[in-house]
Each structure stands twice: as structure tokens, then as C-alpha cells.
C-alpha positions as CSV (number, residue, x, y, z in Angstrom):
1,M,11.4,27.6,-20.5
2,T,9.7,24.4,-19.2
3,T,6.7,22.5,-20.6
4,A,3.6,21.6,-18.7
5,P,3.9,18.4,-16.6
6,R,2.4,15.3,-18.0
7,P,-0.3,13.6,-15.9
8,A,0.4,10.3,-14.3
9,S,-0.7,7.4,-16.5
10,A,-1.2,4.6,-14.0
11,P,-4.9,4.5,-13.1
12,P,-5.5,2.5,-9.9
13,P,-7.7,-0.6,-9.9
14,G,-11.0,0.5,-11.3
15,P,-14.4,-1.0,-12.0
16,E,-12.9,-4.3,-12.9
17,G,-11.7,-4.9,-9.4
18,P,-11.8,-3.6,-5.8
19,P,-9.6,-0.7,-4.6
20,L,-7.1,-3.1,-3.2
21,L,-3.5,-4.3,-3.8
22,L,-2.8,-7.8,-2.6
23,G,0.6,-7.9,-0.9
24,T,3.0,-10.7,-2.0
25,S,5.6,-10.3,0.8
26,A,4.6,-13.5,2.6
27,F,4.6,-15.8,-0.3
28,G,8.0,-17.1,-1.4
29,Q,6.6,-20.6,-2.1
30,N,4.1,-21.6,-4.7
31,E,2.2,-23.9,-2.3
32,R,1.5,-21.0,0.0
33,G,1.0,-18.2,-2.5
34,F,-1.1,-19.8,-5.2
35,P,-4.2,-20.5,-3.0
36,V,-4.2,-16.9,-1.7
37,F,-3.7,-15.4,-5.2
38,D,-6.4,-17.7,-6.6
39,A,-8.9,-16.6,-3.9
40,Y,-8.1,-12.9,-4.6
41,W,-8.5,-13.3,-8.4
42,E,-11.8,-15.3,-8.1
43,G,-13.1,-12.5,-5.9
44,G,-12.4,-9.8,-8.5
45,G,-8.9,-8.7,-7.3
46,R,-6.6,-7.7,-10.1
47,A,-3.9,-5.6,-8.5
48,F,-0.7,-6.9,-6.7
49,D,2.0,-5.3,-4.6
50,T,5.5,-6.6,-5.2
51,A,9.0,-5.5,-4.3
52,W,12.6,-6.4,-5.1
53,L,13.3,-6.9,-1.4
54,Y,10.3,-9.1,-0.5
55,G,11.5,-12.5,0.9
56,H,15.1,-11.4,0.6
57,A,16.1,-13.0,4.0
58,Y,14.7,-16.4,2.8
59,G,16.0,-16.3,-0.8
60,P,16.4,-13.2,-2.8
61,G,13.6,-12.8,-5.3
62,C,11.5,-15.7,-4.0
63,C,8.3,-13.6,-3.6
64,E,8.5,-12.1,-7.1
65,R,9.2,-15.5,-8.6
66,T,6.2,-17.0,-6.9
67,F,3.9,-14.2,-8.1
68,G,5.3,-14.5,-11.6
69,A,4.9,-18.3,-11.6
70,W,1.3,-17.9,-10.5
71,A,0.5,-15.3,-13.2
72,R,2.0,-17.5,-15.9
73,S,0.3,-20.7,-14.7
74,R,-3.1,-19.0,-14.8
75,G,-2.5,-17.2,-18.0
76,V,-3.1,-13.7,-16.6
77,E,0.3,-12.0,-17.1
78,K,-1.2,-9.3,-19.2
79,D,-4.3,-8.8,-16.9
80,V,-2.6,-8.2,-13.6
81,W,-2.0,-4.6,-12.4
82,V,1.4,-4.5,-10.7
83,L,2.9,-2.1,-8.2
84,A,6.6,-2.8,-8.1
85,K,9.1,-1.3,-5.6
86,G,12.8,-1.2,-5.4
87,A,15.9,0.8,-4.5
88,H,15.6,-0.1,-0.8
89,T,18.2,1.0,1.7
90,P,21.2,0.6,1.5
91,E,20.8,0.6,-2.3
92,C,18.5,3.6,-2.4
93,L,20.4,5.4,-5.1
94,P,19.4,6.7,-8.5
95,D,21.8,4.4,-10.3
96,R,20.3,1.3,-8.6
97,V,16.7,2.0,-9.6
98,E,16.8,0.5,-13.1
99,P,19.1,-2.5,-12.4
100,Q,16.8,-3.5,-9.6
101,L,13.7,-2.9,-11.7
102,T,15.2,-5.1,-14.5
103,E,15.9,-7.8,-12.0
104,S,12.4,-7.7,-10.7
105,F,11.0,-8.0,-14.2
106,E,13.2,-11.0,-14.9
107,R,12.0,-12.7,-11.7
108,M,8.4,-12.0,-12.4
109,G,8.7,-12.8,-16.1
110,R,7.3,-9.5,-17.3
111,D,8.6,-6.4,-19.0
112,D,6.5,-3.6,-17.4
113,A,4.7,-2.4,-14.3
114,A,1.7,-0.1,-14.0
115,L,3.3,1.7,-11.1
116,Y,6.8,1.7,-9.7
117,M,7.9,3.2,-6.3
118,L,11.1,3.8,-4.5
119,H,10.8,1.5,-1.5
120,R,12.7,4.0,0.8
121,D,14.1,7.5,0.6
122,N,17.7,8.6,0.8
123,T,17.8,12.2,2.0
124,D,21.4,12.5,0.9
125,V,20.3,12.4,-2.7
126,P,18.6,15.5,-4.1
127,V,14.9,14.8,-4.9
128,G,15.4,15.9,-8.5
129,E,17.9,13.1,-9.2
130,F,15.3,10.5,-8.2
131,V,12.5,12.2,-10.1
132,T,14.6,12.4,-13.3
133,V,15.5,8.7,-13.3
134,L,11.9,7.7,-12.6
135,A,10.4,10.0,-15.2
136,G,12.8,8.5,-17.7
137,L,11.4,5.0,-17.0
138,V,7.9,6.3,-17.7
139,D,9.1,7.9,-21.0
140,R,10.6,4.6,-22.1
141,G,7.4,2.7,-21.3
142,L,8.9,0.5,-18.7
143,I,6.5,1.8,-16.0
144,G,3.1,3.5,-16.3
145,A,3.8,5.9,-13.5
146,Y,6.0,6.3,-10.5
147,G,5.8,7.1,-6.8
148,M,7.5,6.9,-3.4
149,S,7.1,4.6,-0.4
150,N,8.1,5.7,3.1
151,W,8.8,9.3,2.2
152,T,8.2,12.3,4.3
153,L,5.6,14.8,3.2
154,A,8.3,17.5,2.7
155,R,10.2,15.2,0.2
156,V,7.1,14.2,-1.7
157,V,6.0,17.8,-2.0
158,E,9.5,18.7,-3.3
159,A,9.3,15.9,-5.8
160,V,6.0,17.2,-7.1
161,A,7.4,20.7,-7.4
162,Y,10.5,19.5,-9.2
163,A,8.4,17.5,-11.7
164,R,6.2,20.5,-12.4
165,E,9.1,22.9,-12.8
166,H,10.8,20.6,-15.3
167,G,7.8,19.4,-17.2
168,L,8.1,15.8,-16.1
169,P,5.4,13.3,-15.3
170,L,4.1,14.0,-11.7
171,P,4.4,11.3,-9.0
172,A,1.2,9.3,-9.1
173,G,1.2,7.8,-5.6
174,V,2.7,7.5,-2.2
175,S,2.8,4.3,-0.2
176,N,3.2,5.0,3.5
177,Q,1.6,3.4,6.5
178,Y,-2.0,4.5,7.2
179,S,-4.7,2.8,9.3
180,L,-7.4,3.3,12.0
181,I,-4.8,2.5,14.6
182,D,-1.7,4.7,14.7
183,M,1.8,3.2,14.1
184,V,3.4,4.4,17.4
185,H,6.8,3.0,16.5
186,P,8.2,2.2,13.0
187,I,7.6,-1.5,12.2
188,Y,10.8,-1.5,10.1
189,P,13.7,1.0,10.0
190,G,12.9,3.9,7.7
191,T,9.1,3.3,7.6
192,V,6.9,6.4,7.6
193,T,3.2,7.0,8.4
194,S,0.9,9.4,6.6
195,N,-1.6,9.4,9.5
196,D,-1.3,13.0,10.7
197,P,-3.2,16.2,10.0
198,A,-0.6,17.7,7.6
199,W,-0.5,14.6,5.4
200,R,-4.3,14.3,5.4
201,D,-4.8,17.9,4.4
202,W,-2.3,17.5,1.5
203,L,-3.7,14.2,0.3
204,A,-7.1,15.8,0.2
205,E,-5.8,18.1,-2.5
206,G,-5.7,15.0,-4.8
207,T,-2.2,15.5,-6.2
208,V,-1.3,11.9,-5.5
209,R,-3.1,8.8,-4.5
210,L,-2.4,7.1,-1.2
211,Y,-1.5,3.4,-1.3
212,P,-1.3,2.6,2.4
213,W,0.4,-0.5,3.7
214,A,-0.6,-2.2,7.0
215,S,-4.0,-0.7,6.1
216,Q,-5.8,-3.0,8.5
217,G,-3.5,-2.6,11.4
218,R,-1.3,-5.5,10.8
219,G,-3.6,-8.1,12.4
220,A,-4.3,-6.1,15.6
221,H,-8.1,-6.2,15.0
222,A,-8.0,-10.0,14.7
223,L,-6.5,-10.7,18.1
224,A,-8.6,-13.1,20.1
225,D,-8.1,-11.0,23.2
226,P,-7.7,-7.3,22.6
227,D,-5.5,-7.1,25.7
228,E,-2.8,-8.9,23.6
229,L,-2.2,-5.6,21.9
230,R,-0.6,-4.4,25.1
231,T,1.4,-7.6,26.0
232,G,2.0,-9.4,22.7
233,P,4.4,-9.0,19.8
234,L,2.4,-6.1,18.2
235,A,2.9,-4.0,21.3
236,E,6.0,-2.1,20.4
237,S,4.6,-0.7,17.1
238,W,0.9,-0.5,17.9
239,Y,0.1,-0.4,21.6
240,S,-1.4,2.8,23.0
241,E,-4.5,3.4,25.0
242,T,-5.9,5.3,22.0
243,N,-5.3,2.3,19.7
244,A,-6.9,-0.1,22.2
245,A,-10.0,2.1,22.4
246,R,-10.2,2.2,18.6
247,I,-9.9,-1.6,18.4
248,H,-12.8,-1.9,20.9
249,R,-15.0,0.5,18.8
250,A,-14.2,-1.4,15.6
251,R,-15.5,-4.5,17.3
252,L,-18.7,-2.8,18.4
253,L,-19.4,-1.6,14.9
254,A,-18.5,-5.0,13.5
255,G,-21.2,-6.5,15.6
256,R,-23.8,-4.1,14.2
257,T,-22.8,-4.5,10.5
258,G,-21.9,-8.2,10.2
259,I,-18.5,-7.3,8.9
260,S,-15.4,-8.5,10.8
261,A,-13.5,-6.0,13.0
262,T,-10.5,-6.3,10.5
263,G,-13.0,-5.6,7.7
264,I,-14.2,-2.5,9.5
265,A,-10.6,-1.3,9.8
266,L,-10.2,-1.7,6.1
267,A,-13.5,0.1,5.4
268,W,-12.2,3.0,7.6
269,T,-9.1,3.3,5.5
270,L,-11.1,3.2,2.2
271,S,-13.6,5.7,3.5
272,Q,-11.2,8.6,3.8
273,P,-12.0,11.9,2.0
274,F,-9.1,11.5,-0.4
275,P,-8.1,8.8,-3.0
276,V,-7.0,5.5,-1.4
277,V,-6.1,2.1,-2.8
278,A,-5.2,-0.1,0.2
279,L,-2.4,-2.7,0.4
280,I,-3.7,-5.8,2.2
281,G,-1.7,-8.7,3.6
282,P,-4.0,-11.7,4.1
283,R,-2.2,-15.0,4.6
284,L,-5.1,-17.4,4.0
285,P,-7.9,-17.6,1.4
286,E,-10.6,-17.0,4.0
287,E,-8.8,-13.8,5.0
288,V,-8.7,-12.7,1.4
289,R,-12.5,-13.2,1.1
290,D,-13.0,-11.3,4.3
291,S,-11.1,-8.3,3.0
292,L,-12.9,-8.4,-0.4
293,A,-16.2,-8.3,1.4
294,A,-15.1,-5.3,3.4
295,A,-13.7,-3.5,0.4
296,A,-17.2,-2.9,-0.9
297,H,-18.4,-1.4,2.3
298,R,-18.2,2.4,2.9
299,L,-18.6,4.0,6.3
300,T,-20.6,7.1,6.8
301,D,-18.7,10.2,7.9
302,A,-20.2,9.8,11.4
303,E,-19.0,6.2,11.6
304,R,-15.6,7.0,10.3
305,D,-15.1,9.8,12.8
306,W,-16.6,7.9,15.7
307,L,-14.2,5.0,15.2
308,E,-11.2,7.4,15.3
309,T,-12.2,9.8,18.1
310,G,-14.9,8.0,20.1
311,E,-16.8,11.2,20.4
312,G,-20.6,10.8,20.9
313,D,-22.5,7.5,20.6
314,L,-22.2,4.7,18.1
315,P,-23.8,6.2,15.0
316,D,-27.0,4.8,13.6
317,R,-27.2,4.5,9.8
């Protein structure tokens, strides 16, 4: 006989801050990270996205250490809301989850995280083995809740079912790619998009919250010349005629609203008919402020659908 599953206990950023998570993957040096983190904090941002792997090629743990140093120097270690990730390929194994989490805590100078996610999936491992380990971390108070990043819908659904069957805390979130423009080719090996009808229908049930990465199209909307999407470094993962048309429509709507095209893309992600907390990746303080301004803007259903499909005329509010 099983007991009823316990609800997830990691509420997303609420009234105290915008529905955003500031990504830390670009900041392995204090002089680069601190001004961006400061701008985000001053604008009301309180939630940060971290990962054991961030900055690994430049110095293992450099991004977590920079974030931790900033939080300590500003005296906000207890006030930040942290999404941590670990167990990345090739160490995506149940017995590597806690050792990597412990190392992340040591780097950041903290002993807990509001939400912890597996950074990748390993389909050779039964879902239940991962869920059992993650639920154990919740029970011990090391994390407030758990989730999965770059997992397929079938595996996430299986994880939810396993937790229910065994009376364990349910997964609280999934962090896959999701944006106005479609990821036509994986940016990194093993990355997964949730931008398809099956995912959207399931997310609308509200079982888990979506924490999408590359939620603004990875800089595509900020290109000086939209034609660069076809010829530049973003082409492999992002170019399609459909995406080029969406970028054009975002610019048209931006001209009408006074919000940047990149901001319109963020507003689109946040205006979905299911719970979303968007991961953003600004590199400069002014880009942070642009995203914060857009985070307060919600599109009408007509605007949201027009941006995606282009059907009809540009909606009037």
C-alpha cells in the first residue's frame, strides 16, 4: 500500500520578484558577473539558475564560485532563490547526483537549493532510480524540490507516475528549451525542446512548471540585420523561414509597444497558458534591465498567436 504523493515544495519566484531566473553560465569572473547580478537584484530579481557544469571548460566550478562570491559580498545568501543542476552526461547516474550537489554547495558557499534538476537524462537508467535519489534529497532538506532538464515528455510523465505510485514528492519542474522561435537543431548534445503540441497540452495540465532555457531565442531577436539568422553562427540551430518570419513579426509588435524585440520574445514565453518561469541569459546590465521591463508585460491571446502563426493582421489592443 502506498501513501499519497507529497506536493512539491519549491514555489517559483513570486510577488517579491519577476517570473525569471537569471542564468549564471556566462560569468566565471567576478568582474563580469557582479555588475549583471547587481542590475538584476536592483530590478527586483531574486532567482538564479546555476549548474555544476557551467564554465567547466574554463575552470571547473568557476561560475558557481562567482555567483556564491557575489551573494556573500552583498549579504544576500539567504535571500536568493537557487535552481541548481547536476549529473550532466557522462556522469548522469544516480550515484553521482549527491556528490555533484555537495560540490556545487561547496563552490557556492551554501547548504541548500530551492530546486534541483538533473541536467541531462540517461535513458539506460530506470526513471525510478533517479526519482528515488532526488526524493531522498528533498526528505533530507537539501533541496526544496526536484525536476529534470532536457528530458523527453515520455520520461517526465513516467517520473510523475513513479512518484505518485510510491508516495514520493512529485517533480516540480522541467527545464527544456522553449521560445517563440523553434530550436531546429539541438544547441548542445542531448538538449530537448518542449515546443510541440504534445508538450504544450501536458504542461497545460499544470502538473509541473516549465523553466525554459533560451527563452528569448538566444539573441536571435537582437540581430542588427535579421538576415544574419540565415548566414551567421545562429543559423544551424535557429534558421528556418518560419523563424525568420516570427522574428520579423516580433519587431513589428515591438515598434508598436515600445518594448524591444527581444523583450517581446520574452513576453511571448511568459504569456503561455501554463505556468512558466523563464531562464534568461543577459550578458550586460542594460540587457538585464531590458528583460526585467519585458517580464512585466503580458501579451493578449491574439498577439501571442499572431506572433507564432502570422495569421490575420497585427492585433490592436
